[in-house]
C-alpha distance (Angstrom), angle and dihedral (degrees) to the residues before:
residue distance angle dihedral
X1 . . .
X2 3.79 . .
X3 3.80 122.1 .
X4 3.75 115.7 -81.7
X5 3.78 116.4 -87.5
X6 3.80 114.2 -154.3
X7 3.82 91.0 -22.2
X8 3.79 93.6 -50.2
X9 3.79 129.3 108.1
X10 3.80 111.5 -128.9
X11 3.81 109.9 -169.1
X12 3.79 109.1 -149.4
X13 3.81 94.9 -28.5
X14 3.77 112.0 139.5
X15 3.81 118.1 -126.8
X16 3.79 132.4 169.6
X17 3.81 108.2 -78.0
X18 3.79 93.4 -127.3
X19 3.80 90.4 62.0
X20 3.79 96.7 57.9
X21 3.79 116.8 112.5
X22 3.77 128.6 -147.1
X23 3.79 114.0 -94.7
X24 3.81 90.2 -118.3
X25 3.81 87.9 77.4
X26 3.80 87.2 67.5
X27 3.79 91.0 75.9
X28 3.80 89.9 72.0
X29 3.78 96.7 57.8
X30 3.78 125.2 100.9
X31 3.79 128.5 175.6
X32 3.77 102.7 -1.2
X33 3.82 92.6 59.2
X34 3.77 92.7 65.8
X35 3.78 112.8 107.9
X36 3.80 113.5 -150.2
X37 3.83 121.8 -122.0
X38 3.78 92.1 -107.7
X39 3.79 113.5 109.0
X40 3.82 104.3 177.4
X41 3.76 131.1 41.5
X42 3.81 92.8 -115.2
X43 3.83 90.4 66.0
X44 3.79 95.7 49.0
X45 3.81 109.0 119.2
X46 3.78 115.8 -132.2
X47 3.80 89.4 -177.7
X48 3.80 95.7 73.1
X49 3.77 137.6 57.2
X50 3.79 117.0 -102.9
X51 3.83 132.6 -153.2
X52 3.78 117.5 -122.7
X53 3.80 95.7 -97.2
X54 3.78 91.0 58.0
X55 3.79 92.6 46.1
X56 3.82 91.0 53.1
X57 3.78 90.7 47.0
X58 3.79 88.1 51.5
X59 3.80 90.7 50.7
X60 3.78 89.6 53.5
X61 3.81 91.7 50.3
X62 3.82 91.3 47.3
X63 3.79 90.6 52.8
X64 3.80 93.3 49.4
X65 3.80 96.0 46.4
X66 3.81 100.6 44.4
X67 3.77 121.6 48.6
X68 3.83 89.8 -162.3
X69 3.80 90.2 65.2
X70 3.81 121.6 74.5
X71 3.81 125.2 -177.8
X72 3.81 114.8 -139.7
X73 3.79 129.9 -168.5
X74 3.80 110.3 -123.9
X75 3.80 105.8 176.9
X76 3.80 145.5 -74.2
X77 3.80 131.3 -67.9
X78 3.79 125.3 -130.5
X79 3.84 89.6 -93.0
X80 3.81 91.2 49.4
X81 3.77 98.4 -102.9
X82 3.82 119.1 144.0
X83 3.77 122.3 -110.7
X84 3.80 118.2 -147.0
X85 3.77 133.4 -176.2
X86 3.76 129.1 -165.4
X87 3.81 122.4 -128.9
X88 3.79 115.2 -156.1
X89 3.76 112.8 -165.9
X90 3.77 144.9 147.3
X91 3.81 126.0 -149.3
X92 3.77 110.9 -96.9
X93 3.78 139.7 162.3
X94 3.79 89.3 -145.3
X95 3.79 122.6 97.9
X96 3.78 105.2 -102.9
X97 3.76 135.6 -147.6
X98 3.82 126.6 -150.4
X99 3.79 128.8 -119.5
X100 3.80 111.4 -157.9
X101 3.79 120.6 -159.0
X102 3.81 126.7 173.9
X103 3.79 131.0 179.7
X104 3.79 136.1 -170.9
X105 3.80 102.2 32.4
X106 3.81 84.9 143.3
X107 3.78 109.3 53.3
X108 3.80 100.9 -142.2
X109 3.79 95.2 52.0
X110 3.81 94.8 92.8
X111 3.80 95.8 165.2
X112 3.82 89.3 67.9
X113 3.85 97.0 63.9
X114 3.80 87.8 40.9
X115 3.79 88.4 57.1
X116 3.78 93.8 47.5
X117 3.76 89.0 55.6
X118 3.77 96.2 43.1
X119 3.80 100.0 41.0
X120 3.77 122.4 65.0
X121 3.81 93.9 -3.1
X122 3.79 94.3 53.1
X123 3.79 95.1 43.8
X124 3.78 113.8 29.2
X125 3.83 96.8 87.8
X126 3.82 93.0 59.6
X127 3.78 103.0 24.9
X128 3.80 111.1 94.4
X129 3.80 92.4 -162.6
X130 3.81 91.9 56.6
X131 3.79 93.4 45.3
X132 3.81 89.5 50.7
X133 3.79 90.7 51.0
X134 3.80 91.1 50.3
X135 3.81 89.1 66.5
X136 3.79 88.3 74.1
X137 3.78 104.7 12.9
X138 3.79 134.9 63.6
X139 3.79 118.6 -156.1
X140 3.79 120.7 -140.0
X141 3.81 110.9 -168.3
X142 3.82 125.9 -174.6
X143 3.84 104.0 -170.0
X144 3.80 96.9 -169.0
X145 3.79 120.0 16.5
X146 3.82 97.6 172.3
X147 3.80 98.4 50.2
X148 3.83 97.8 159.5
X149 3.79 92.4 50.2
X150 3.81 92.6 43.9
X151 3.80 91.0 54.4
X152 3.81 89.6 48.6
X153 3.82 89.5 56.9
X154 3.81 88.8 56.5
X155 3.80 96.9 44.8
X156 3.79 106.3 32.3
X157 3.81 122.4 -3.9
X158 3.82 120.1 23.2
X159 3.82 92.2 -163.3
X160 3.81 97.3 48.6
X161 3.82 108.9 135.2
X162 3.80 109.9 -179.8
X163 3.79 135.7 63.6
X164 3.81 116.6 -93.4
X165 3.78 106.0 -112.7
X166 3.81 118.5 139.6
X167 3.81 120.6 -113.4
X168 3.77 138.2 179.6
X169 3.80 93.6 19.6
X170 3.79 92.8 -51.3
X171 3.81 95.3 -49.4
X172 3.82 91.5 121.8
X173 3.77 138.4 10.8
X174 3.75 140.0 -144.7
X175 3.79 141.2 30.0
X176 3.77 128.4 -130.3
X177 3.79 95.5 -115.5
X178 3.79 91.9 -163.5
X179 3.82 88.5 63.6
X180 3.80 96.6 43.7
X181 3.80 98.3 81.5
X182 3.78 123.7 112.8
X183 3.79 101.4 -98.9
X184 3.77 132.7 102.3
X185 3.76 120.5 -110.8
X186 3.78 149.0 121.0
X187 3.78 133.7 -108.2
X188 3.81 96.7 67.3
X189 3.78 126.5 109.2
X190 3.81 129.4 -132.5
X191 3.79 91.1 -158.5
X192 3.80 108.1 99.7
X193 3.77 91.6 -148.1
X194 3.82 92.7 63.0
X195 3.81 125.2 93.7
X196 3.81 90.1 -126.0
X197 3.80 96.6 49.1
X198 3.82 104.6 150.3
X199 3.81 97.3 -157.9
X200 3.76 131.9 -107.1
X201 3.83 92.3 -67.4
X202 3.82 138.3 -14.2
X203 3.80 112.0 -62.7
X204 3.80 90.9 6.9
X205 3.81 92.1 139.3
X206 3.82 121.1 79.5
X207 3.81 91.4 -133.9
X208 3.80 95.4 56.2
X209 3.80 91.2 39.5
X210 3.80 95.2 57.9
X211 3.79 95.0 39.4
X212 3.82 94.3 48.6
X213 3.80 92.1 45.8
X214 3.78 90.8 51.1
X215 3.80 93.4 48.7
X216 3.81 93.2 43.7
X217 3.79 89.9 55.1
X218 3.81 90.7 55.8
X219 3.77 102.5 31.4
X220 3.81 94.3 115.4
X221 3.79 89.2 63.5
X222 3.79 100.3 37.7
X223 3.79 107.9 100.6
X224 3.78 99.1 172.1
X225 3.81 134.6 28.0
X226 3.81 120.5 -164.7
X227 3.80 124.3 179.7
X228 3.81 118.3 -175.9
X229 3.82 124.5 -143.5
X230 3.77 141.5 151.0
X231 2.95 150.1 -94.5
X232 3.83 134.7 24.6
X233 3.82 106.9 52.3
X234 3.78 95.3 -108.2
X235 3.81 137.3 143.2
X236 3.79 104.3 -150.8
X237 3.79 129.6 -167.6
X238 3.81 133.4 178.3
X239 2.91 131.4 -25.9
X240 3.77 119.4 44.2
X241 3.79 97.8 160.4
X242 3.81 105.1 45.5
X243 3.76 142.9 27.7
X244 3.78 88.9 -117.6
X245 3.79 114.5 120.7
X246 3.80 123.7 -130.0
X247 3.81 113.8 -116.2
X248 3.83 90.9 -108.7
X249 3.81 94.1 40.0
X250 3.82 95.7 132.6
X251 3.79 92.4 48.5
X252 3.80 91.2 49.9
X253 3.81 90.3 49.4
X254 3.82 92.1 50.6
X255 3.80 93.7 47.5
X256 3.82 90.8 45.0
X257 3.82 91.9 50.0
X258 3.80 91.2 51.7
X259 3.79 88.2 50.5
X260 3.81 91.9 50.4
X261 3.80 90.0 49.6
X262 3.77 91.4 50.9
X263 3.80 90.5 48.7
X264 3.79 92.9 49.9
X265 3.80 92.5 49.4
X266 3.80 89.9 63.7
X267 3.82 102.6 55.6
X268 3.80 105.3 -10.3
X269 3.83 95.2 -102.9
X270 3.79 115.7 154.8
X271 3.82 121.5 -137.7
X272 3.81 128.5 -176.1
X273 3.80 120.5 -136.1
X274 3.77 131.4 -152.2
X275 3.77 146.0 77.0
X276 3.81 111.4 -42.2
X277 3.82 89.9 -127.2
X278 3.82 87.3 62.9
X279 3.79 102.1 34.8
X280 3.80 100.8 39.4
X281 3.80 93.4 43.0
X282 3.79 91.4 48.0
X283 3.79 97.9 45.6
X284 3.78 105.7 23.7
X285 3.79 100.3 31.8
X286 3.79 99.4 -125.6
X287 3.75 136.9 87.9
X288 3.77 118.2 -110.8
X289 3.78 123.5 -137.8
X290 3.74 138.0 -126.1
X291 3.78 111.2 -67.0
X292 3.76 143.3 -177.6
X293 3.82 89.0 -86.8
X294 3.85 93.3 55.6
X295 3.79 91.8 47.5
X296 3.81 90.3 51.7
X297 3.78 92.1 53.0
X298 3.80 91.8 45.9
X299 3.81 92.4 56.7
X300 3.82 90.3 53.7
X301 3.81 109.1 -87.9
X302 3.84 102.4 140.2
X303 3.80 100.9 -157.4
X304 3.81 109.6 49.3
X305 3.81 123.5 161.7
X306 3.78 139.2 164.2
X307 3.81 115.3 -154.6
X308 3.79 118.9 -152.3
X309 3.81 102.2 -160.7
X310 3.81 129.9 -156.6
X311 2.88 140.2 -6.2
X312 3.83 137.2 34.6
X313 3.79 95.0 -134.8
X314 3.79 107.1 -69.1
X315 3.81 89.8 111.4
X316 3.80 98.9 0.2
X317 3.78 112.8 178.1
X318 3.80 92.9 0.9
X319 3.77 96.6 62.3
X320 3.83 106.3 171.9
X321 3.77 120.4 -110.8
X322 3.79 89.7 -117.4
X323 3.82 87.5 73.3
X324 3.81 97.7 49.7
X325 3.77 97.5 90.6
X326 3.80 96.9 46.3
X327 3.80 91.0 45.2
X328 3.80 91.4 51.1
X329 3.80 95.2 43.9
X330 3.78 93.8 53.6
X331 3.81 94.5 41.1
X332 3.81 91.4 52.4
X333 3.81 88.3 57.1
X334 3.81 89.9 52.9
X335 3.80 93.1 47.9
X336 3.78 92.1 48.0
X337 3.80 89.4 50.8
X338 3.83 89.9 54.8
X339 3.78 91.1 47.4
X340 3.79 91.9 49.4
X341 3.80 87.7 58.4
X342 3.79 91.5 47.0
X343 3.78 89.9 50.3
X344 3.79 91.4 48.9
X345 3.78 92.6 49.4
X346 3.80 96.7 49.0
X347 3.79 103.5 32.9
X348 3.77 114.9 12.4
X349 3.82 94.0 49.6
X350 3.81 90.8 45.5
X351 3.77 91.6 49.3
X352 3.78 90.2 47.7
X353 3.77 89.0 50.6
X354 3.79 91.0 52.7
X355 3.81 91.1 49.1
X356 3.78 91.3 49.2
X357 3.81 92.0 49.5
X358 3.80 91.0 49.4
X359 3.80 91.4 49.4
X360 3.80 91.1 51.6
X361 3.80 92.1 50.7
X362 3.81 92.2 48.6
X363 3.78 90.5 48.1
X364 3.78 91.5 52.4
X365 3.80 91.5 48.5
X366 3.79 91.4 50.3
X367 3.80 90.7 49.4
X368 3.82 90.5 50.1
X369 3.81 92.0 49.7
X370 3.82 90.4 49.8
X371 3.77 90.3 54.3
X372 3.80 90.0 52.9
């Protein structure tokens, strides 16, 4: 076991040496230090929720078992905990696009990190569709974006939503990281005591700063952006803060509807599709705000969706573990449907174009030979 980093055990994960803390800090930790009884990856349970220490241990095991998976250091949280993402890739001579997926930007939405663990990482070895996609796509998965807040939901307040940064001289804590991105909008609060507090300025939080910088640096190659939330059973697309339509609104609607159909076919669960400004205003009687999804589309990522997973409010943020597997199974079908459309747009259509061009050239040559 490595020394504790920011009050979090990180088994065998590599971090910059200057960021390591003395082991004495470990005495202050509570729930997230507990290492589960599982010892090998095959006994890890995807049907239960896991504290951060177990998730990081799982990431380490994933990296060691599968050569296609690489763990990368992303940055540090406000409370000096490391952020890691997983890159899933296969060697290829083809130019590749990136699929970004993050989970857990809101701390209390435990089903989202559970999905990030279960989804691609649980299925890609045996799923022929995923392995086919990996020929031209690389998956970047951030299992828990809001690590400080997620830990706080395990130790102190199960329904905590925000990060855990200090504001107003320690009078209040936390920022809604989903509302901290550099885009204009409404629906966010400037009162640090509110659940929707957007921070002191855009990108004021270390978590959003490192994530946005990372995505900005790769935006030309990111074809699809997926951010996982709960609850409400929705597939949301830009925009959340205005009635304006994105330039590819109809395409996003069509792709989203196919995804909802694929999801329903698995367990019969109904999802609504549309911009959150339309859907949330129509059904929930308030206007949503700018979010991570809107920012991603604004910087040029063409397919940008936020999923609001189960349920419709019966359990809400405390969705029971008995629903994890069904939720993940149906959501994987929706995600794969989206990725099929991404694949078709970037590769199948291009290949078809090349075939068409070749056919035209051959036809012209044949015509020329006939004239001779």
